[in-house]
C-alpha positions in Angstrom: 38.9 -52.4 68.9 39.5 -52.7 65.2 35.9 -54.7 64.9 34.1 -52.1 67.0 35.2 -49.3 64.7 33.9 -50.9 61.6 31.0 -51.4 63.2 30.6 -48.2 63.9 31.5 -46.4 60.5 29.6 -48.9 58.9 26.6 -47.8 61.0 26.8 -44.2 60.8 27.5 -44.2 57.1 24.2 -46.1 56.8 22.2 -43.8 59.1 23.8 -40.7 56.8 22.7 -42.0 53.6 19.3 -42.9 54.8 19.0 -39.6 56.2 20.2 -37.8 53.1 17.8 -40.2 51.2 14.7 -39.2 53.7 15.7 -35.5 53.0 16.1 -35.8 49.0 12.7 -37.6 49.2 11.0 -34.5 51.3 12.2 -32.2 49.4 10.5 -34.0 46.0 7.7 -34.4 48.2 7.1 -30.4 49.1 8.5 -29.2 45.5 6.8 -31.6 43.3 10.1 -32.0 41.3 12.5 -35.0 41.2 15.5 -32.8 40.1 16.2 -30.1 42.1 19.6 -29.7 41.4 21.4 -31.0 38.0 23.6 -33.6 40.4 20.2 -35.3 41.0 20.2 -36.7 37.3 23.1 -35.1 35.0 21.3 -36.8 32.0 18.0 -35.7 32.6 18.6 -32.2 34.3 20.4 -31.3 30.9 17.3 -32.6 28.6 14.8 -30.7 31.1 17.1 -27.3 30.6 16.8 -27.8 26.7 12.9 -28.6 27.0 12.6 -25.5 29.3 14.6 -23.3 26.7 12.4 -24.9 23.8 9.1 -24.2 25.5 10.4 -20.5 26.0 11.2 -19.9 22.6 8.1 -21.5 21.0 6.4 -19.0 23.6 8.0 -16.3 22.1 7.1 -17.5 18.4 3.8 -17.8 19.9 3.4 -14.1 20.9 5.2 -13.1 18.0 2.5 -15.0 15.8 -0.7 -13.5 18.0 0.9 -10.2 16.6 1.2 -10.5 13.2 -2.3 -12.7 12.9 -3.9 -9.4 14.6 -2.6 -6.7 12.8 -3.2 -8.8 9.6 -7.1 -9.3 10.9 -7.3 -5.4 11.8 -5.8 -4.9 8.0 -8.3 -7.1 6.4 -11.0 -5.4 8.5 -9.6 -1.8 7.0 -9.4 -3.5 3.4 -13.1 -4.8 3.4 -14.4 -1.2 4.3 -12.3 0.2 1.8 -13.8 -2.0 -0.6 -17.0 -1.3 0.5 -16.5 2.6 -0.7 -14.9 1.6 -3.6 -18.2 -0.4 -4.5 -20.6 2.4 -3.5 -18.2 4.8 -5.9 -18.8 2.6 -8.8 -22.5 2.6 -8.0 -22.4 6.4 -8.1 -20.6 6.8 -11.2 -22.5 4.3 -13.0 -25.7 6.3 -12.1 -23.9 9.5 -13.6 -22.8 7.8 -16.8 -26.5 6.1 -17.3 -28.6 8.9 -16.0 -29.7 12.1 -16.9 -27.6 13.5 -14.3 -27.5 17.7 -14.5 -25.1 19.8 -13.0 -26.4 19.8 -9.4 -26.8 16.3 -9.3 -23.3 15.7 -10.5 -22.2 17.8 -7.5 -24.2 16.2 -5.1 -22.5 12.8 -6.0 -19.0 14.6 -6.1 -19.5 15.8 -2.3 -20.5 12.0 -1.3 -17.4 10.5 -3.2 -15.5 13.0 -1.0 -16.8 11.8 1.8 -15.8 8.4 0.8 -12.4 9.4 0.1 -11.9 10.9 3.6 -12.7 7.6 4.7 -10.7 5.6 2.7 -7.5 7.8 3.8 -8.7 7.3 7.4 -8.4 3.6 6.9 -5.1 3.6 5.3 -3.6 5.4 8.1 -5.0 2.5 10.1 -2.8 1.4 13.6 -3.0 -1.6 15.4 -1.1 -1.8 18.8 0.4 1.2 18.2 2.0 0.6 14.6 0.6 1.7 11.2 -0.7 -1.2 9.4 0.1 -0.2 5.7 3.5 1.5 6.2 5.8 -1.4 5.9 9.1 -1.2 8.2 8.4 2.3 9.2 5.7 1.5 11.4 6.0 4.9 13.4 5.6 6.7 10.1 2.1 8.2 9.0 2.0 6.0 5.5 -0.3 8.7 3.8 -0.3 12.8 3.7 -2.6 14.3 2.2 -2.4 17.9 0.6 -5.7 19.8 0.3 -7.0 22.5 -1.8 -9.8 24.8 -0.4 -10.3 22.2 2.3 -10.7 18.8 0.0 -8.0 16.5 -0.4 -6.0 17.4 -3.6 -3.1 14.8 -3.5 -2.3 11.9 -1.4 1.4 11.3 -1.1 2.8 7.6 0.3 5.5 8.3 2.9 5.7 4.5 4.1 8.6 2.2 3.9 9.0 -0.3 0.5 10.3 -2.7 2.9 7.7 -5.1 5.2 9.5 -6.0 8.9 9.2 -9.7 9.1 9.5 -11.3 12.5 10.3 -15.0 13.9 7.4 -16.8 13.9 9.2 -20.4 13.8 12.4 -22.0 13.4 13.9 -20.4 10.1 10.3 -18.9 9.4 10.0 -15.1 9.2 6.6 -13.5 8.4 5.3 -9.9 9.2 1.9 -8.3 9.6 2.3 -5.2 8.2 2.0 -4.6 4.7 3.3 -1.8 2.0 0.4 0.5 1.4 1.8 1.2 -2.2 1.5 -2.8 -3.0 -1.9 -3.0 -1.3 -3.8 0.5 -3.0 -1.9 0.2 -5.9 -1.7 -1.9 -9.1 1.4 -2.5 -10.8 1.0 -3.6 -14.6 1.6 -0.8 -16.4 -0.3 -0.5 -20.1 -0.1 1.7 -22.6 -1.2 5.5 -22.1 -5.0 6.3 -23.7 -5.9 9.9 -24.6 -9.0 10.4 -24.3 -9.8 14.3 -25.2 -10.2 16.0 -28.4 -6.7 17.9 -28.8 -5.4 15.5 -31.2 -2.9 14.5 -28.4 -1.8 10.6 -28.5 0.7 8.5 -26.7 4.2 8.5 -27.9 6.4 5.4 -28.1 8.8 5.9 -25.3 8.2 4.2 -21.9 5.6 6.9 -19.3 6.8 6.9 -15.5 3.4 8.6 -15.0 0.4 6.8 -12.9 -3.2 7.0 -12.8 -4.7 9.6 -14.5 -2.9 12.6 -16.0 -3.9 16.1 -17.1 -2.6 17.1 -20.5 -2.9 20.9 -20.5 -2.2 22.6 -23.8 -2.2 25.9 -24.3 -2.0 28.0 -27.4 0.2 30.9 -27.1 1.3 32.4 -30.5 -0.1 32.1 -34.5 2.5 32.0 -36.8 1.9 32.7 -40.6 4.0 31.3 -43.5 6.0 33.7 -45.3 4.5 35.1 -48.5 3.0 38.4 -50.0 -0.6 37.8 -48.8 -0.1 40.4 -46.1 -2.2 38.6 -43.3 -0.5 38.3 -39.6 -1.8 37.5 -36.2 -4.8 39.8 -34.5 -5.0 41.6 -31.9 -6.6 38.7 -29.9 -4.5 36.1 -31.2 -2.2 35.4 -28.1 -4.9 35.0 -25.8 -7.9 33.9 -27.8 -6.6 31.8 -30.4 -6.9 28.0 -29.8 -5.6 26.6 -32.7 -2.0 24.3 -32.4 -0.3 22.6 -35.0 -0.7 23.3 -38.9 -4.0 24.9 -40.2 -5.1 26.5 -43.3 -6.6 29.9 -44.3 -8.6 31.0 -47.3 -9.2 34.6 -48.3 -11.6 35.3 -51.1 -11.2 38.3 -52.8 -14.5 38.6 -53.9 -16.7 38.5 -51.1 -13.8 39.5 -48.7 -14.4 36.6 -46.5 -12.0 34.3 -44.8 -12.4 30.6 -43.7 -10.4 28.5 -41.4 -9.9 24.6 -42.6 -12.8 25.5 -45.1 -15.1 25.9 -42.4 -17.8 28.6 -42.0 -16.6 32.0 -43.9 -16.4 35.3 -41.7 -16.8 38.5 -43.4 -14.3 41.3 -42.8 -13.7 44.6 -43.9 -10.5 46.0 -45.1 -8.2 47.4 -42.7 -9.3 45.4 -39.7 -6.8 44.1 -37.2 -8.6 41.2 -35.6 -11.1 39.2 -37.3 -12.0 36.3 -35.2 -12.5 33.1 -37.8 -13.8 30.0 -36.4 -13.5 26.2 -38.0 -16.4 23.8 -38.2 -14.9 22.1 -34.9 -14.8 25.5 -33.3 -11.4 26.2 -33.4 -10.4 29.7 -33.1 -7.6 32.0 -35.2 -7.6 36.1 -35.2 -6.5 37.8 -37.8 -5.0 40.9 -39.1 -6.0 41.7 -42.5 -5.1 45.3 -42.8 -1.7 44.5 -44.2 -3.6 42.0 -47.1 -2.7 42.1 -50.6 -6.6 41.8 -51.7 -5.9 38.6 -53.7 -7.6 35.0 -53.3 -4.9 33.3 -50.7 -4.1 30.2 -49.1 -2.4 30.7 -46.2 -0.6 27.6 -43.8 -1.2 28.9 -40.2 0.6 27.0 -37.1 -0.7 27.8 -33.6 2.3 26.7 -31.2 2.0 27.1 -27.1 2.8 25.1 -24.0 2.0 21.4 -22.6 1.7 20.9 -19.0 0.9 17.6 -16.7 0.8 19.4 -13.1 -2.0 22.0 -13.7 0.8 24.6 -15.2 3.3 24.5 -12.1 5.8 24.2 -14.9 5.0 23.9 -18.9 7.3 22.5 -21.8 7.2 24.3 -24.7 5.1 23.3 -27.8 6.8 24.5 -31.1 7.0 21.6 -33.5 4.5 19.2 -34.6 5.2 15.5 -35.7 7.7 14.1 -33.3 7.6 13.2 -29.6 7.1 15.4 -26.5 8.2 14.3 -23.0 6.2 16.5 -20.6 7.4 16.4 -17.0 5.5 16.7 -13.7 8.0 19.5 -11.8 6.8 17.6 -8.4 7.1 14.1 -8.8 9.5 14.3 -11.6 7.2 11.8 -13.6 7.0 11.8 -17.4 4.5 11.7 -20.0 5.3 11.1 -23.6 3.3 12.6 -26.2 3.2 11.9 -30.1 2.4 15.6 -31.4 1.9 14.8 -34.7 -2.1 15.0 -34.5 -2.2 18.1 -32.2 -4.8 20.6 -33.5 -6.0 22.8 -30.6 -5.3 23.8 -26.9 -7.5 22.0 -24.2 -7.5 19.7 -21.5 -6.4 16.1 -22.7 -7.5 13.4 -20.1 -4.7 10.7 -20.0 -5.2 7.0 -18.5 -2.6 4.7 -17.7 -4.2 1.3 -17.3 -2.2 -0.8 -14.8 -0.9 2.2 -12.4 -4.0 3.2 -10.5 -3.9 4.0 -6.9 -7.2 4.3 -5.0 -6.8 7.6 -3.7 -5.9 9.2 -7.3 -8.7 7.2 -8.8 -11.5 8.7 -6.2 -10.2 12.1 -6.7 -10.1 12.4 -10.5 -13.8 10.8 -10.3 -14.7 13.8 -7.7 -13.3 16.3 -9.6 -14.4 15.7 -13.0 -18.4 15.3 -11.6 -17.9 18.7 -9.8 -16.7 20.4 -12.8 -13.3 21.2 -11.9 -11.6 19.8 -14.7 -13.3 22.2 -17.4 -13.8 19.3 -19.7 -16.6 19.4 -22.5 -19.2 17.3 -22.5 -17.9 14.6 -24.7 -14.8 14.4 -22.9 -16.2 14.4 -19.7 -18.8 11.4 -20.6 -15.8 9.4 -22.3 -13.6 9.8 -19.0 -16.6 8.6 -16.7 -16.9 6.0 -18.9 -13.1 5.1 -18.8 -13.2 5.7 -14.9 -15.7 2.6 -14.4 -12.3 0.7 -15.6 -10.6 2.8 -13.2 -12.4 1.7 -10.8 -12.6 -1.7 -10.9 -8.6 -2.0 -11.6 -8.3 -0.4 -7.4 -11.0 -2.6 -6.6 -9.4 -6.0 -7.7 -6.4 -5.1 -6.4 -8.1 -4.3 -2.9 -9.5 -7.8 -3.1 -6.9 -9.8 -4.4 -4.9 -8.0 -1.2 -7.5 -9.3 0.9 -7.2 -12.8 -0.5 -3.8 -13.1 0.0 -4.1 -11.6 3.7 -6.5 -14.4 4.4 -4.7 -17.2 3.0 -1.5 -16.1 5.0 -3.8 -15.6 8.2 -5.1 -19.5 7.6 -1.6 -20.5 7.5 -0.4 -18.7 10.5 -3.2 -20.3 12.3 -2.3 -23.5 11.3 1.5 -22.8 12.1 0.2 -21.7 15.5 -1.5 -24.6 16.3 1.3 -26.8 15.3 3.7 -24.8 17.8 0.9 -25.1 20.8 1.2 -28.7 20.1 5.2 -28.6 20.2 5.2 -26.8 23.3 2.7 -28.8 24.9 4.4 -32.1 24.0 8.2 -30.4 25.4 6.0 -29.4 28.6 4.6 -32.9 28.8 8.3 -34.4 28.5 9.6 -32.0 30.9 7.3 -32.7 33.4 7.9 -36.2 33.0 11.6 -36.0 33.7 11.3 -33.3 36.0 8.3 -33.9 38.7 8.2 -36.4 41.0 5.8 -39.4 41.0 4.3 -38.5 44.4 2.9 -42.0 45.2 6.5 -43.4 44.5 8.3 -40.6 46.4 5.9 -41.5 49.4 6.7 -45.2 49.1 10.1 -44.6 49.3 10.1 -42.0 51.8 8.3 -44.9 54.3 10.6 -47.5 53.2 13.4 -45.3 53.8 12.1 -43.8 56.9 11.9 -47.9 58.2 15.4 -48.6 57.0 16.4 -45.4 58.9 14.6 -46.6 62.1 16.4 -50.0 61.9 19.5 -48.8 61.5 18.9 -46.3 64.3 17.7 -49.2 66.6 20.5 -51.6 65.9 23.0 -48.9 66.4 21.5 -48.6 69.7 21.7 -51.9 70.6 25.1 -52.3 69.5 26.7 -49.3 70.9 25.2 -49.8 74.4 27.2 -53.1 74.7 30.2 -53.4 77.2 33.0 -55.7 78.6 30.5 -57.1 81.1 27.3 -58.2 78.5 30.6 -60.5 77.4 31.2 -61.9 81.0 
């Protein structure tokens, strides 16, 4: 009986093997997969899982790349429009400088520049996929906030982040599609301050922190007379009407009852007057009380003192001595302008340029205001400012152009990287398919062969198991 048991066991085991093999092959036919379980081929199964993980990672990188490129492309489009607005402003300002514009023409130009300013601020606050493009890492914060005076933008303040927000776009490679507005719209190459007015103020030696265009307002408050027996004093309108700052000279001529400032035109007076207006050749004014005059020829040193401000009078710094350096601070920003006071001779508004620190918004605001006559500059100072503003516009235009060039190069690099990643992903998927997918033609042949073996084994088993003792008699 042991022989029959061996035959039986061998036959049933063969049938089981062929049956399992057919089931496996039928599963491959139905799923198209050669490896359905890790146990089917542990080595290849492990490789397939690794390739699948690699493909998912690359898909994540590719999505990040797509978002980065889209954000940069939208940023570039916005900058192209900003560049066009700056070009138009330069064109208008050139016409104003070289042409014979009257006040009405200048105001019309100022209105157009104001519209361009509104457009530029809107572009700087551009959103892409629900994120502000020029706000750095603070994607949900509007980068530029405006302050308005009588409906017009008077100040633009950056409230975005000074850090960007890079994301992984390849193994070990981080990149950001968002930009820091202050790096895009402001230049950062500080140079020496330029004083364009006629007050006599000049650049100090200490380091400044102010940026862009600064309006230094010098105001006369008091006229002081050197001690002596001359008997002259400040006139009734001296505080409000006097314009001198620093040291000046008054000459009194007894023979003709005349008085002159700095050797300028002589003004006649009568004894006892308390408010004689005296103007020098440059238009500087003092008011003199001659009621106590000695009656003699006199040469008297007078010194005008006052205040200095760079925030339109919101805060002031006393200007009481001349010859040293004065630090004038903006109350809002805390920025400082250092002024050499040795040459100051009169009150007035002194336009100050800070080359290398201009931003797009402040430049447009300054040009608009001067053209609209809001700064009260004399004709000479206004012309000088407009001429220098062409350089300011060129500075910010170059900054914007350089940013567009840089972004364009980054987009090109990202496109190349994306192509590389797509190729790697394709190769990984092909390798995964080669290992995991079934060769259906081969599977069909194997299935047919296995079915034949199964049927042959089944037929043999049927004949063997149907034998009885009578078959051997």
